N, C-alpha and C positions, 0 to 999 in steps of 0.2 A: 736259312730257308724256312718260310712259314709253313707250319703243319696245319692242315685242315682239321677242324673238329666238327663232329656231327652228333646230333641228338639221336638220330635213327639211321639205320642203313637205308630204309625205304619208307616213304609215305604214300599211302593210297588214298586218293580223293574220290569218295563215293563208295557206299556200302551196299551196292546191288550185287547180284550173283557174280558178275565178272570181277568187281572190285574185291569181293571176299575170296574168290578163287585165286586171284593174283596174290593176295595177302597170305593165304594159306601156303601156297607153294614157296614163297619167299621165306616164310617162317619155318617151314619144314627143313629148309637148308641152313637154319641157324642164324638167319638175319634178324635184326630187331626191326619190327614193322609196326607202324601206326596207321590206323584207318580213320579217316575223318568223314563224317556224314553230315550233310547239311540239314536234314530233317531230324525230328526228335526220335524217330525210330529207324532202325536199319532196314534193308531189304530192297529198296528201289521198287521194282515191280512185284516184289514178294511181300505183300502186306495183306492183312485180313482185319476187317473192321465191322462194327455193327452200323451199317450204312442206312438201314431202313427202320427197323423196330428192335427193341431190346430182345436179346436171345437169338437173333438172326445174324449169323456170321457170313460175311461176303468177302470174297477175294477181290481186292480193290483193282488189281491189274491182272496179272497172269493167274490161271486157274488150274488147268490140266497140264501134266508135265511129262510127256513122252521123252523129251530131250534131256530132262534132268535125270530120269531113271536110266537113260541110255548113254549118259555122258561118260566118255572114257576117263575123265578126271574124277568126277564126282563118285563114280562107282568104286573107286579105289579108296575113298575116304570112309571112316567109321561113323557115318552120320546117324545110323540107327542107334549108336551108343549115346548120341546127343539129342535124342528125343524125336527123330524123324521116323514116321511110320507111313508107308504108302498103302493105299487101298486100290485094288485093281478090278475095275468092272470087266466082266467077261466080254461084253460088247464095248469096245473102245469108242467107236463112233458109228452113228447111224445117219443115213442120208435118205430121208423120205421123199416120196413123189406124190403127185396129185391123185394117182390112181390107187393109193393105199399101199403100194409096194414100197420097199426100202432096200437100199444096198447097206450092208453092215460090215464094218471092219472088226473082225473077231481075232482072238489070239491065234487061232488056228488058220494057217494059210489055206488048207484044203477046205475048211469050213466056210471061209469067206468066199472062196472060188465057187463052191457048190451052190451058193445062193445067187450066183450070177448067170445061171442057166447056160445058154449056148456060149457064153464067154468064160466058162469054167477053165477050159484048156489054155486060152489066151492069157488069163490071169496067172495061172500056175507057171506058164512059160516065162512070163515077165518077172513075177515076184519071188518064186521059189529060189532061183539062183542068187538073187540079191539077198534074201534072208539068210541063205547058207553062207554067203561070203561077208555079210555085213560086219560080224565081229572082228574080222581081220582088216577091214578097210575103214571102219568108223573113225578111227583116229586120224586117218589121212583125209577123209572127206571133211571133217570138222577142224580144218587147219588152213593156214595160208598156202598159197601155191608153192609146191615143192615136188621133188621126185618121190613117188610113193614106195612103200615097202612091198606092195603087191601090185605091180604095174598092170598086169593083165586083168585082174579083177577090177581095178580102178578104171581101166579103159572100157570094160563092159558096162560099168555103172555110168561112166561119163557119156557114152554114146546115147543112152536114154535120158540121163539127167539134164544134159545141155539143150535138149529140144524143148519146144513149147508143149504145154500139156494138151493143147488142141491138136497138135501133131501126134503126140503119144496116144491120144484117145482113138485115133483112126484104126488102131489094131483091134478095137472092140466093136461089137455089133449092137449090144443092148444099151438102152438109156441108163440102166442101173450102173453098169460098169463105167460108162463115160461120166456120169454125174458124180460117182464116187471119187474119181480122180480129179474132177474139176473142183469139188469141195476141198479136197486136200491141197491142191495147188493154190487155191484162193488164200491160204495162209501166207503166201508170199507177198500179198498186198500189192499186186501189180496186174496189168492186163494179162489174161491167160494166153494171149497170142505171143507174149514175149518169150524169147529163148531163155532157157534154164528154169522156167516155171515148173517143169517136171521134177526138178531136183528136190524141192521141198516136199512134194507129194510122195516121192519114193522114199525119202528119209523118214517122214512121219509114219508111213505105212510099214516100212521095215521094222522100225522101233515098236510099232503096235503089235506086230507078230512076234517079236522077240521079247520085248519088255512090257508091253501093254502101254496104255495111256493112264498113268496112275493119278490119283487124287491124294494130296498130303492130308492125313487125318488132322482135323482141327484148323486147317487153312494153309494157304501158301506161305504165310509168315513162318511156318515151322521149318521150311527149307532154309530160310535165311537164319532163323534162330539156331538151327543145328550147325550150319556153316560157321556162324559167329562163335558158338560155344566151342567147337573144335579148334578154331583159330586161337581163342583165348587160352584153351588148355595147352597150346603149344608155347604160350608166352606172349602172344600178340596183344595189342591194345586197341580199343575202339573208343572214339569220342564222338558224340552226336551234337546236334544243334550248332555245328560250325560250318557255315556255308561259305565256300571258298570263291572269291571273286578276284583275288590277286595272289601272286606268288609270295608277296610280302607277309601273308598270313601264315605261311608254312614254316614249321621248324626246319632247321638245317638237316639235310639228308643227302646221301649219295644218289638216290633215285627218287623220282616222283612219278607215280602211275595214275593217270586220270581216267576214271570210269565216267567219262562225259563225252558228248558228241562234239564235232568240230566247232560248232557255234560257240559253246561255252569255252572250249579250249582256246579259241582265238581271243576271247575276252580276258581270260586269265593270264595267258602266256604268249599272246601273239607278238608282242614286242621283242620276244627272244628268238623268233623264227626267221629263217631265211626268206627272202622275197618270193622264191619259187615255191617253197612249202606253204607259205601263207596264201599264195595265189591258189594253190591246189585246194586248201581247206575252204577257201571262200567259194570255190566252185562246187563243193560237195552238195549233192542233191538229196533232199528229203522226199519221202513218198506220201501216199495217201494217209489221212488220219483215221481215227475211229470215233464213233459215238457209242457210248456204253450205257447199259441199263442193268441194275440189280433189282430183283423182285423178292419181296416176302410174300409167300403164297399160302393159301388156306388148304392146299392139297397138291398132289402131284400134277404135273402138266399132263392134260388128257390127250396125248398124241393118239391119232387114229391107228398108227402102225405099232404093233407090239414091240418090235425091235427098238424103236425110238423111246419107248417107255422104260427100256432096260439099259440104255446107253449112257455113259458118262458125258459124252459130247454128241451134239446133234447139229448137222449142217443143214440149214434151211435156205434153199435157193432153187430147187427144181432141177431142170435139165442142164447139161453142159452148155447148150446154146443160150439159155436164159442167164446163167451165171456169167458166161463170157460177155454177153451184151451189157449186163448191169455193172460189172466190174469196169468195163471199158468206159461206160457213161460216167461212172464216178471218177475215173482217172481223168476224163475230159472236163471235169468240174461240175457235173450234174449230181442230183440227188434222186436216184431211182425210187419209184413208188414201192417196188418189191426188191429191196436190196438183199444181197447175200448176207445171212445172219449166222454167226457162230454162237452156239448156245451150250452152256454147261449146266448140269443138274447134280451138283455135288452131294446135296442132302439125301439123295436116293441111296447113297452108299455110306455116307458119314453122318451118323445121327447126332454128332456134336454141333452141326451147323444150324439147327433150327429146333424150336420147341417140339415136343411130342405131337405128332399128327400134322405138323406144318412142314413147309419146305422153302428152300431158296432156289433161285435160278439166276444165271449170269449170262449176259449176251452182249454182243456188239455187232455193228455193221461198219463197213468202210465208208468214208466221206472224203471230199476234197480236203487237202491239207489246209488247216486253219478254219475250216467250216464252223459257223455258229448256228447252223440249222438244228432245230430240235427234231430228232428222228424217232421219237418215242412212238408216234402213231404208225409210222412205216414199219418199225420193228415188230410192234405188237400185232399189227395186221398180218405180218408174215408168219408169226408164231400161230396165230389163230387160224391161218390157212391150213396148217397141218395138225392143229390141235383145237378144234372147235370147243368153245366154252372156257378157253384159257383165261380170258379177261375176267371172268366171274370169280376166279380164284385169287386175284391180286388183292393183297391186303395193303401193300405200300410199295413204292418204287423209289429208286435213287438213280439219277442220271449224271453222266459226265459228257460235256462236249469237248472239243479238241483243246480249247484254251484252258478249261478246268483240268483236263488231264495233264497238260504241260505244267500248270501251276502245281499240281500234286507231285509230278515227277518231271523235273526240268529236262530230262533226256528225251521226253516225248515231244519233240519239236513239231508244232502244228498238229499234234495228235498222232504223229508217226511213232508207233510202238516198236519198230524194227531198227531204229537208230540210223535211218537212211535207206533209200531204195536199194534193194538187192537184185537189181537186174544184171544182165551179163556185163554191161559196161562198168558196173561198180561192184561186182562180186569179188574180184580178187584185187581191186585197186582201192578198196575202202581203207582209210579215208583219203589216201594219196598214193600215187604210183612211186613206190620205193622198194629197195631191196628187202627191207623189213617194214611192214605196214604199222608196226607197233612203235617204232622209233620216230620221234619228231626230229626236226633239224637241229634242235638244241640238246647238247650233251646232258644226259641225266634225266631228261623229260620224255615220258612215254605215254601212249594212249592205250587203254585196255578195255574200252567199252564195246558195245555191239556195233559201233561204227567201224570196227575192224573185223577181219575174217575170224570165224565163219559167219558172223552176222547175228541177227536177233534170235531169241530163244533162251530159255533158262537151262543152259548147259555149262556155263562157266569157262568155255574153251577159249574165248577171247582173252579173258583174264589169265588163264593158264599160259597161253602162248606169249603174252606180253611179259609175264614174270619170267618165263623161260629165256626170253631175249635179254632181260635185265641181268639175270644170273650169268649168262654167257658174256655179255658186253662188259659188265662192271666188276664181276666177281670171279670170272674165269671158271665157271661151273657149267658143265654140259648136262642137260636133263634129258632122259629118255622116258617116254610114257610107257 
């Protein structure tokens, strides 16, 4: 009888947050693990570069990290011992309006509610029970479909989370409260009338109240560096500049976990899959893309509203109705004149990001998947709308359209940074309808990217759950978070 020989117990393809999370869990259980990264640097969406001028450090992809700080897996890792330091703005996010007022997401639930005037009680009624129960349900929310540990708390969350944010907003009277939730829900990158758009808003806001929306000191790259450092300290191995296009490139192992989307997975291993699984992957849907700008600035962005000048993140889009209309237009293939803009101003809180007296800013808007349109004017006009004089402070800018983003990170298909649409039809069936979404139809091959539950975001939970499945399937090890 022939005895199989393996160079590694597991190989992980892709060193983004999910690939690194998967590798860490496997290595923690004594397996020999190799991570292969196609680029010359690890991180996937966690990279920081001098994109504009020397001395100005810009987060190339992800920037603000409420889900990283609140990740049930990451929070159990000693990442602070490996160089990760978070900075917590007191105002996590600001949502300014044309009249000079703003809704603010603060660490305090009551402090946030108090600024919403007559919606104070409605906000507390919705958010306080969620904030109180979130630590007990977070691991169940950020997981594939299963029977939860706290079914009643999960049911209460689900009743609100599975609705559209346009429906959820009906419980509020003020434009401030409605706009605040619209801006949060727009992170889901889909029409705000879609079912389940409330979920991302509630998750982001609960994490904001409990953990804040932190900025990694020195740049998002330091999250990836800390994960990699911890993985290597456990005995793991990482190799870069190895772009995988075929299974023949991989060393022999018992398991391969792919931190890639279905499109790349089909190219690499499609010939190994069943016809049904292959058919499901081919039908996988990608969502809207993004157009991104980084600015080197001669000073702080001069927002009219004081709260916006003190926030780590600023949502620029106006009222719920305006955001809803413009997100729908983008979904329909248009490019609105006043797109919803997500903006981060890390250098206000992290002086390592820019020379003394200077600043950086980071922003993107949604565009149709694969769009080649330059949205610089549209975005800067939207910033200027809430911060007159902004353009006068621009020293340099760097832009990414959807194809440039995909070239930089191949998981961003057509500029989709969520690894595929996270609507209700694809929330629990990403990337295919199976007992375990992390297993492929080929023995030993798994997918661990944001194209699996719970989807996009720097939380590592897709990688964690994929590695957990590998441990159970191939090594008879049961893991409990």
